[in-house]
Backbone bond lengths (Angstrom), bond angles and torsions (degrees), N, CA, C in turn:
res aa  C-N    CA-C-N  psi(-1)  N-CA   C-N-CA  omega(-1)  CA-C   N-CA-C  phi
1 X - - - 1.482 - - 1.429 109.16 -
2 X 1.332 120.90 125.86 1.531 125.42 177.54 1.515 107.26 -116.17
3 X 1.377 109.52 165.66 1.430 121.50 173.90 1.512 113.63 -106.24
4 X 1.288 120.15 130.21 1.494 121.95 175.17 1.512 109.55 -140.09
5 X 1.272 116.64 115.19 1.440 119.22 -179.71 1.522 113.57 59.19
6 X 1.319 114.14 36.23 1.471 121.22 -178.29 1.471 117.41 73.03
7 X 1.361 116.94 13.45 1.468 119.94 -178.98 1.540 107.17 -123.13
8 X 1.330 114.56 151.08 1.423 122.59 179.31 1.559 113.63 -76.10
9 X 1.296 118.31 128.69 1.500 119.21 179.22 1.550 102.72 -121.45
10 X 1.242 118.15 127.41 1.425 125.03 -177.87 1.542 110.67 -98.49
11 X 1.394 118.03 115.15 1.446 123.71 178.14 1.516 104.98 -126.23
12 X 1.275 113.07 -179.33 1.510 123.75 -178.26 1.530 109.63 -125.09
13 X 1.272 117.97 149.16 1.436 124.09 177.41 1.515 108.03 -132.99
14 X 1.403 117.29 136.41 1.513 114.78 178.47 1.489 111.18 -69.45
15 X 1.288 117.92 149.04 1.459 125.32 -179.31 1.543 102.96 -128.53
16 X 1.382 113.67 120.35 1.503 116.55 177.38 1.511 109.72 -101.73
17 X 1.305 120.04 142.00 1.390 125.81 174.52 1.502 110.38 -120.44
18 X 1.297 113.78 120.80 1.532 119.71 -177.39 1.477 108.90 -116.11
19 X 1.321 113.81 123.14 1.490 123.25 -178.45 1.580 108.16 -92.70
20 X 1.273 119.52 88.78 1.506 122.78 176.64 1.555 108.90 -78.22
21 X 1.253 113.31 176.45 1.512 118.78 -177.00 1.517 111.47 -61.52
22 X 1.336 113.77 -44.22 1.506 117.41 -177.48 1.562 113.06 -123.95
23 X 1.231 116.46 19.38 1.461 117.61 -179.56 1.541 107.95 -156.83
24 X 1.315 113.13 166.15 1.449 124.22 175.03 1.537 105.18 -123.48
25 X 1.275 117.00 116.89 1.470 124.87 -174.60 1.561 109.50 -107.13
26 X 1.295 113.49 127.49 1.477 118.43 172.66 1.458 108.66 -110.91
27 X 1.417 114.65 137.70 1.507 120.08 -176.73 1.477 106.46 -125.54
28 X 1.354 120.74 127.05 1.420 122.76 172.30 1.513 108.50 -152.13
29 X 1.372 112.58 150.80 1.475 119.49 -176.15 1.498 112.42 -62.21
30 X 1.351 115.51 -36.76 1.422 121.57 179.91 1.520 112.57 -132.90
31 X 1.325 118.31 169.27 1.382 119.81 177.55 1.537 109.49 -64.32
32 X 1.314 114.84 129.65 1.479 119.90 -175.29 1.492 111.33 -103.72
33 X 1.315 117.27 137.83 1.412 122.35 175.86 1.486 115.22 -63.94
34 X 1.341 116.65 -17.70 1.509 121.75 -178.88 1.467 109.52 -65.97
35 X 1.332 116.38 -54.06 1.482 121.76 -177.39 1.523 111.50 -72.14
36 X 1.346 113.78 -33.43 1.531 115.95 179.32 1.451 111.73 -66.16
37 X 1.431 116.24 -42.02 1.498 118.15 178.29 1.495 111.95 -65.48
38 X 1.295 117.38 -40.36 1.534 117.76 175.84 1.432 111.28 -58.91
39 X 1.326 120.54 -43.88 1.402 123.28 -177.61 1.520 111.58 -62.99
40 X 1.359 114.86 -42.75 1.422 117.15 -169.89 1.510 110.31 -86.85
41 X 1.275 124.98 -30.35 1.444 124.62 -175.44 1.546 114.80 -113.30
42 X 1.251 117.26 -20.40 1.501 117.14 -176.94 1.499 111.89 -128.51
43 X 1.320 118.16 31.05 1.443 120.00 -176.44 1.567 109.72 -66.21
44 X 1.350 117.81 -34.93 1.441 121.11 -179.69 1.514 114.15 -68.38
45 X 1.410 116.72 -20.46 1.425 121.08 -177.23 1.501 113.64 -93.70
46 X 1.334 116.87 -8.57 1.418 121.81 -177.04 1.506 111.14 -76.81
47 X 1.349 116.43 134.90 1.453 122.33 175.70 1.505 104.69 -128.11
48 X 1.314 115.20 94.91 1.552 118.17 -177.96 1.548 111.22 -74.11
49 X 1.323 121.47 -20.35 1.440 121.79 173.62 1.590 112.74 -67.11
50 X 1.378 111.77 -28.09 1.513 120.50 172.87 1.568 107.80 -84.11
51 X 1.191 118.32 78.13 1.500 119.83 -169.50 1.503 111.37 -57.57
52 X 1.302 118.13 -45.87 1.464 119.46 -178.88 1.559 110.85 -61.49
53 X 1.306 113.11 -44.56 1.495 114.38 -177.46 1.516 110.66 -66.23
54 X 1.323 118.32 -37.56 1.461 122.86 178.43 1.503 109.55 -60.01
55 X 1.304 117.55 -44.05 1.486 121.68 -178.85 1.490 105.42 -64.26
56 X 1.340 121.38 -48.62 1.452 126.03 -176.49 1.631 111.19 -61.10
57 X 1.332 112.16 -36.14 1.473 115.21 176.27 1.594 109.51 -68.78
58 X 1.247 118.52 -32.24 1.524 118.45 176.91 1.603 108.29 -69.17
59 X 1.366 115.06 -38.58 1.478 118.65 -176.30 1.499 105.61 -74.21
60 X 1.263 121.51 -37.91 1.552 123.79 178.79 1.470 108.61 -58.94
61 X 1.372 116.17 -48.97 1.440 120.86 -175.33 1.530 111.04 -68.29
62 X 1.342 115.55 -29.64 1.434 120.01 175.38 1.522 110.53 -66.66
63 X 1.341 115.50 -45.89 1.521 115.83 -178.60 1.495 108.96 -67.52
64 X 1.289 121.57 -34.86 1.461 124.49 -179.84 1.511 108.00 -65.21
65 X 1.309 121.48 -38.78 1.485 122.21 -179.90 1.520 108.34 -69.48
66 X 1.320 117.54 -35.44 1.482 118.48 176.97 1.567 108.86 -59.14
67 X 1.291 114.98 -47.51 1.453 120.27 178.41 1.527 112.08 -58.85
68 X 1.297 116.65 -43.23 1.494 122.42 -175.16 1.553 104.98 -66.56
69 X 1.343 121.52 -48.49 1.452 120.66 -176.86 1.485 110.23 -72.71
70 X 1.330 123.11 -23.54 1.484 125.14 173.69 1.562 109.00 -65.94
71 X 1.231 117.22 -36.70 1.475 119.68 -178.59 1.593 105.68 -76.82
72 X 1.256 119.98 -31.86 1.573 120.79 174.78 1.514 108.02 -66.16
73 X 1.364 115.10 -41.39 1.527 117.46 -175.86 1.542 107.08 -66.00
74 X 1.373 117.04 -41.04 1.441 122.28 179.33 1.556 111.69 -58.38
75 X 1.364 115.71 -44.05 1.395 119.68 178.84 1.523 114.55 -67.25
76 X 1.394 117.00 -35.72 1.354 120.79 176.18 1.573 110.19 -66.08
77 X 1.289 117.84 -43.76 1.480 122.10 174.85 1.549 112.30 -53.23
78 X 1.428 114.79 -41.00 1.486 116.93 -178.51 1.521 106.45 -68.07
79 X 1.305 121.60 -40.77 1.516 121.25 178.77 1.513 111.10 -59.85
80 X 1.403 117.11 -46.64 1.402 122.13 -177.61 1.602 109.14 -62.02
81 X 1.331 111.67 -39.04 1.507 115.66 176.84 1.511 117.02 -57.23
82 X 1.346 115.33 -37.60 1.460 121.22 178.44 1.560 107.70 -66.34
83 X 1.315 117.06 -40.15 1.515 118.59 -178.89 1.516 110.34 -70.63
84 X 1.279 118.51 -25.98 1.505 117.30 -172.53 1.507 111.04 -75.85
85 X 1.337 121.37 -21.77 1.454 119.95 -172.69 1.510 109.04 -59.62
86 X 1.246 124.99 -36.74 1.433 124.21 -176.86 1.549 111.24 -113.30
87 X 1.284 119.50 15.18 1.421 121.56 -179.13 1.515 113.57 -85.13
88 X 1.428 112.40 147.34 1.432 116.43 174.06 1.530 110.29 -122.61
89 X 1.311 115.82 13.89 1.501 121.52 -178.34 1.507 107.84 -113.54
90 X 1.329 110.38 173.51 1.474 117.31 177.06 1.503 117.85 -99.08
91 X 1.362 114.10 5.92 1.455 116.33 -174.48 1.462 113.97 -62.56
92 X 1.394 118.01 -40.68 1.415 123.94 178.88 1.557 112.08 -67.10
93 X 1.308 115.06 -38.56 1.411 118.11 177.25 1.540 114.46 -65.47
94 X 1.358 115.37 -32.68 1.423 119.95 171.84 1.485 112.46 -67.21
95 X 1.326 118.18 -37.03 1.510 120.22 179.48 1.564 105.14 -68.90
96 X 1.265 123.08 -37.46 1.422 121.79 179.82 1.583 109.79 -69.07
97 X 1.292 113.78 -32.47 1.521 117.22 175.95 1.523 111.45 -63.82
98 X 1.432 112.85 -36.79 1.456 115.54 179.07 1.544 111.24 -66.87
99 X 1.339 114.21 -41.07 1.452 121.13 178.05 1.554 110.14 -60.53
100 X 1.335 117.95 -45.86 1.352 121.95 178.75 1.541 113.94 -59.53
101 X 1.375 113.34 -39.86 1.440 121.14 177.80 1.567 107.88 -62.11
102 X 1.304 118.25 -41.97 1.442 119.84 179.70 1.521 110.47 -62.36
103 X 1.373 117.34 -40.68 1.415 122.73 178.82 1.586 113.32 -60.30
104 X 1.282 109.89 -36.87 1.528 114.93 178.55 1.561 109.38 -66.63
105 X 1.295 113.90 -45.25 1.537 116.90 173.50 1.497 112.32 -56.19
106 X 1.343 114.67 -46.64 1.466 118.80 -179.09 1.505 113.20 -61.37
107 X 1.352 119.31 -45.66 1.404 125.68 179.62 1.556 109.47 -59.87
108 X 1.302 115.24 -48.43 1.490 119.07 -175.96 1.496 108.24 -61.89
109 X 1.275 120.18 -43.81 1.465 124.38 -173.97 1.496 108.68 -72.52
110 X 1.323 120.11 -37.53 1.414 123.25 179.82 1.494 112.03 -65.56
111 X 1.325 114.59 -38.67 1.502 119.80 -179.48 1.532 109.03 -69.10
112 X 1.349 116.61 -35.36 1.447 120.34 175.64 1.495 109.91 -63.31
113 X 1.341 115.34 -44.92 1.519 119.30 -178.82 1.506 107.13 -66.14
114 X 1.320 122.72 -31.87 1.436 122.83 -178.58 1.601 108.97 -65.55
115 X 1.255 118.06 -37.47 1.459 123.74 176.83 1.520 108.56 -60.95
116 X 1.341 117.86 -46.33 1.426 123.73 -177.25 1.554 106.61 -63.18
117 X 1.306 116.09 -48.42 1.501 117.77 -174.97 1.549 111.93 -64.70
118 X 1.345 116.92 -31.85 1.422 117.33 178.79 1.554 110.34 -73.61
119 X 1.241 116.88 -32.46 1.499 122.20 172.36 1.552 108.16 -65.02
120 X 1.263 118.65 -44.84 1.505 121.48 176.48 1.547 112.22 -56.69
121 X 1.344 112.42 -41.97 1.450 118.69 -173.92 1.638 110.16 -67.75
122 X 1.305 110.84 -34.97 1.498 115.63 -179.93 1.548 114.91 -88.27
123 X 1.341 113.93 -18.28 1.483 117.92 -171.27 1.525 109.86 -81.20
124 X 1.445 114.88 145.29 1.411 121.24 173.82 1.569 111.28 -106.43
125 X 1.298 115.93 -0.03 1.423 118.51 -176.94 1.532 112.42 -67.48
126 X 1.225 123.85 -32.63 1.337 128.87 -176.89 1.610 108.80 -96.70
127 X 1.333 117.09 123.08 1.391 120.02 -180.00 1.488 113.64 -65.93
128 X 1.339 120.28 129.15 1.400 122.12 -175.91 1.543 108.31 -118.59
129 X 1.355 115.63 135.71 1.447 120.79 173.74 1.474 108.72 -89.95
130 X 1.301 124.21 159.09 1.416 124.24 -172.61 1.565 111.88 -56.10
131 X 1.306 118.51 -34.13 1.504 116.11 179.69 1.597 110.56 -76.21
132 X 1.331 117.42 -15.70 1.407 116.93 179.09 1.546 116.85 -69.39
133 X 1.296 113.34 -27.07 1.506 116.37 176.61 1.526 109.68 -65.41
134 X 1.305 116.32 -42.79 1.523 117.47 176.98 1.493 114.17 -66.42
135 X 1.327 115.64 -38.19 1.466 119.66 175.25 1.534 115.80 -64.28
136 X 1.340 113.83 -37.03 1.387 119.71 175.83 1.495 112.28 -71.03
137 X 1.282 117.78 -35.19 1.580 118.83 171.12 1.503 107.06 -61.54
138 X 1.338 117.72 -45.37 1.494 119.81 -177.22 1.483 112.20 -57.85
139 X 1.368 114.26 -42.14 1.449 121.75 179.85 1.521 111.65 -60.70
140 X 1.378 115.26 -45.35 1.440 121.58 179.73 1.492 111.96 -65.20
141 X 1.351 117.67 -37.77 1.444 118.05 178.41 1.492 113.64 -71.06
142 X 1.432 117.28 -38.47 1.452 120.25 173.56 1.526 112.98 -61.93
143 X 1.316 116.46 -39.13 1.425 122.19 -176.69 1.556 108.62 -67.98
144 X 1.338 118.48 -42.88 1.413 125.20 179.81 1.610 108.46 -64.53
145 X 1.221 116.68 -42.58 1.453 122.85 -178.81 1.503 106.75 -64.46
146 X 1.347 121.67 -40.43 1.427 122.42 175.66 1.537 112.79 -63.32
147 X 1.359 115.25 -42.16 1.457 116.72 175.25 1.454 113.40 -59.99
148 X 1.289 119.26 -43.57 1.460 121.54 179.68 1.565 112.35 -64.15
149 X 1.342 114.02 -38.38 1.437 116.85 -178.68 1.571 108.64 -70.72
150 X 1.375 115.61 -38.44 1.448 116.33 177.74 1.576 115.30 -67.51
151 X 1.351 113.26 -31.70 1.500 115.86 175.66 1.502 108.76 -69.91
152 X 1.330 117.59 -46.49 1.531 121.14 178.85 1.445 113.61 -56.99
153 X 1.452 119.40 -48.28 1.415 120.86 179.77 1.503 112.99 -65.58
154 X 1.349 114.88 -37.26 1.531 120.14 179.87 1.499 109.53 -64.11
155 X 1.336 117.24 -37.46 1.492 119.89 177.48 1.496 113.94 -69.08
156 X 1.382 113.95 -36.96 1.443 120.26 177.03 1.552 112.64 -67.60
157 X 1.319 113.72 -43.60 1.462 117.08 179.00 1.550 112.88 -68.55
158 X 1.287 114.06 -33.46 1.506 117.05 175.57 1.488 110.15 -62.21
159 X 1.338 116.65 -48.22 1.467 119.88 178.60 1.515 115.85 -62.70
160 X 1.439 112.07 -35.92 1.451 116.46 179.13 1.556 111.33 -65.42
161 X 1.335 110.81 -43.32 1.472 115.02 -179.59 1.510 112.64 -58.23
162 X 1.301 118.90 -40.71 1.397 122.32 -178.47 1.606 110.58 -69.89
163 X 1.372 113.20 -42.24 1.477 117.29 -179.29 1.519 111.24 -66.20
164 X 1.332 115.71 -44.84 1.449 121.62 -173.53 1.531 110.50 -76.95
165 X 1.275 117.77 -20.94 1.548 116.02 171.96 1.451 109.37 -65.51
166 X 1.391 119.08 -33.90 1.428 123.96 174.72 1.434 112.42 -71.51
167 X 1.375 118.55 -36.64 1.411 121.42 -179.22 1.566 111.88 -65.27
168 X 1.370 111.14 -45.53 1.480 118.57 179.15 1.569 108.73 -59.39
169 X 1.346 114.91 -43.71 1.492 117.33 179.96 1.589 110.46 -63.80
170 X 1.359 115.13 -38.33 1.409 119.65 -177.54 1.586 107.77 -69.59
171 X 1.345 117.31 -45.37 1.381 118.21 174.43 1.549 117.60 -55.54
172 X 1.366 112.94 -39.84 1.464 117.54 176.15 1.472 110.03 -65.33
173 X 1.306 117.65 -39.61 1.556 117.77 177.78 1.477 114.83 -64.58
174 X 1.416 114.91 -32.13 1.493 118.61 174.68 1.476 111.75 -66.57
175 X 1.375 117.84 -36.43 1.447 121.04 179.94 1.488 109.35 -70.60
176 X 1.326 118.08 -40.93 1.429 119.72 177.43 1.522 115.64 -62.86
177 X 1.384 111.33 -41.20 1.481 118.22 177.60 1.563 109.84 -60.61
178 X 1.314 115.81 -43.82 1.470 120.67 179.42 1.476 112.26 -60.97
179 X 1.354 117.06 -42.90 1.476 120.88 179.20 1.514 112.53 -69.12
180 X 1.340 115.78 -32.00 1.541 117.55 175.48 1.479 111.26 -69.10
181 X 1.381 117.87 -40.53 1.425 120.61 177.91 1.507 111.89 -65.48
182 X 1.388 119.95 -43.48 1.434 122.09 176.26 1.531 112.55 -62.51
183 X 1.340 115.89 -34.92 1.523 117.05 175.72 1.486 112.89 -62.12
184 X 1.431 112.29 -38.95 1.468 115.16 -177.59 1.535 108.94 -72.06
185 X 1.261 118.28 -38.10 1.538 121.74 -178.57 1.444 108.76 -63.90
186 X 1.380 120.81 -46.76 1.418 125.95 -174.46 1.591 108.39 -78.25
187 X 1.257 119.49 -15.56 1.463 116.62 176.20 1.486 115.45 -79.87
188 X 1.343 115.48 -15.79 1.558 119.73 177.32 1.545 113.03 -61.07
189 X 1.351 116.11 -55.01 1.572 115.90 177.39 1.609 110.88 -65.78
190 X 1.275 115.55 -28.24 1.490 118.28 177.67 1.456 112.70 -63.22
191 X 1.365 118.30 -44.21 1.462 128.03 176.85 1.512 108.81 -60.07
192 X 1.356 116.47 -50.24 1.460 122.88 -176.41 1.473 108.86 -61.19
193 X 1.312 118.84 -53.37 1.438 121.97 -178.49 1.546 113.37 -62.38
194 X 1.420 112.43 -37.83 1.485 112.28 176.13 1.481 114.99 -63.71
195 X 1.282 114.18 -29.20 1.469 120.51 179.12 1.549 109.71 -65.29
196 X 1.308 115.17 -41.07 1.491 120.97 -176.30 1.554 108.21 -79.45
197 X 1.323 116.64 -18.11 1.527 118.54 179.97 1.561 111.71 -84.67
198 X 1.341 115.22 -6.76 1.454 117.81 -178.58 1.568 111.02 -74.99
199 X 1.292 114.33 152.81 1.506 121.21 177.26 1.483 108.70 -74.01
200 X 1.413 114.14 78.90 1.432 121.28 179.86 1.462 111.40 -124.04
201 X 1.286 123.55 146.50 1.426 124.93 -179.40 1.607 108.64 -60.05
202 X 1.292 117.67 139.79 1.452 119.10 -176.82 1.534 111.98 -61.60
203 X 1.378 116.98 -29.34 1.512 117.25 -176.29 1.559 108.95 -65.23
204 X 1.336 113.83 -24.35 1.539 116.45 -177.75 1.540 114.50 -82.12
205 X 1.283 118.05 -5.51 1.491 120.70 -174.89 1.477 108.89 -112.66
206 X 1.331 119.73 131.39 1.429 121.60 177.88 1.540 114.35 -58.18
207 X 1.312 121.21 139.99 1.419 126.80 173.98 1.581 113.37 64.32
208 X 1.372 115.31 11.44 1.482 118.40 -178.57 1.462 110.88 -66.11
209 X 1.400 116.66 -30.66 1.468 116.96 -176.72 1.521 114.04 -93.13
210 X 1.329 116.44 -0.57 1.475 121.71 -176.39 1.494 108.74 -85.55
211 X 1.366 119.55 140.19 1.486 122.89 177.53 1.525 110.73 -65.10
212 X 1.371 115.83 -24.71 1.435 119.08 176.62 1.460 116.25 -101.46
213 X 1.378 111.80 14.60 1.505 114.47 -178.09 1.477 115.22 -56.26
214 X 1.295 123.30 -39.93 1.342 125.56 -179.04 1.583 112.79 -56.84
215 X 1.368 108.40 -51.10 1.493 115.47 177.51 1.461 114.16 -63.84
216 X 1.347 115.74 -33.37 1.527 116.69 177.98 1.571 107.76 -70.04
217 X 1.216 121.26 -40.94 1.464 126.41 -179.36 1.568 108.86 -60.70
218 X 1.308 115.73 -47.17 1.488 122.91 -178.66 1.572 104.57 -63.73
219 X 1.289 121.07 -44.68 1.478 122.49 -178.60 1.513 112.38 -63.14
220 X 1.391 112.98 -43.65 1.424 116.93 -179.94 1.603 111.44 -64.20
221 X 1.336 112.48 -43.12 1.506 117.97 174.37 1.519 113.65 -54.78
222 X 1.373 111.88 -44.74 1.535 117.73 -178.81 1.537 108.89 -66.95
223 X 1.341 119.08 -41.00 1.460 121.23 -176.57 1.523 108.12 -69.36
224 X 1.283 123.56 -42.13 1.435 127.77 178.22 1.549 109.41 -65.44
225 X 1.300 118.80 -40.11 1.462 123.40 178.38 1.652 108.37 -60.14
226 X 1.368 109.65 -47.93 1.462 114.09 -178.00 1.518 111.33 -65.76
227 X 1.379 116.94 -38.87 1.438 118.39 174.88 1.530 113.32 -57.89
228 X 1.355 116.45 -44.19 1.498 121.18 -176.78 1.545 103.66 -63.83
229 X 1.395 118.42 -46.31 1.449 119.38 -177.43 1.508 113.45 -62.05
230 X 1.374 118.58 -36.76 1.438 120.43 174.86 1.486 110.96 -63.40
231 X 1.231 113.95 -44.82 1.521 120.20 -176.52 1.491 108.85 -56.07
232 X 1.414 116.89 -49.85 1.477 119.49 178.56 1.518 112.66 -66.30
233 X 1.347 117.04 -33.12 1.377 120.15 179.66 1.593 108.44 -63.10
234 X 1.316 116.43 -47.32 1.489 118.24 178.85 1.528 111.57 -62.05
235 X 1.297 116.72 -32.26 1.458 118.48 176.16 1.568 113.63 -82.69
236 X 1.341 114.07 13.72 1.468 122.84 178.74 1.519 110.89 53.91
237 X 1.299 117.68 42.83 1.439 119.27 177.19 1.514 112.10 -93.94
238 X 1.338 115.76 -7.51 1.447 120.78 176.93 1.513 108.05 -95.20
């Protein structure tokens, strides 16, 4: 998991396990939560002299972390979905795109792990204790479950992005329609006052000679604007 602009981005890193004669060597570009979690929470359960079981424990923990982060991604997508209902920006769609990218990484890595697990299941090169067969089956089940979850969430996200792209476009259209209606409503008094501001003889303008002419014109402008607004409201333009 990485940080970018204050947000979590989920990526994958390859982890190599080398079985030397007297040691088990793990190689990774960065510190991995797989080994860290094993060391912190499951140190008492580790049996490094049982090399196969130790490797399977690493793989099982790896599959469990995939499931854990997949649930986190699903919750994040639910939160983004709630924001999208009234959004007119692309920020939420970009966040969904980041999550979908993470799911692509997850699916690719999980399928690679599946190939490794199938080879371990068929291979006789690594000594297996009786309990190791059950543990290997558990790892395969966890990994397959993670693949299914990643595929399901990826499909959901893809559908959400298509649907909410239309929602954002529709929300933007609603805002533009509202602004257009407000422009028309506010243009009514502007037109009336502009007419009275022209260099025209007072006798040619209604109420020009009345002491209450200004108030009458303001009132007429207000009434006409309200009438236009009501008309658009009935047409469901607001």
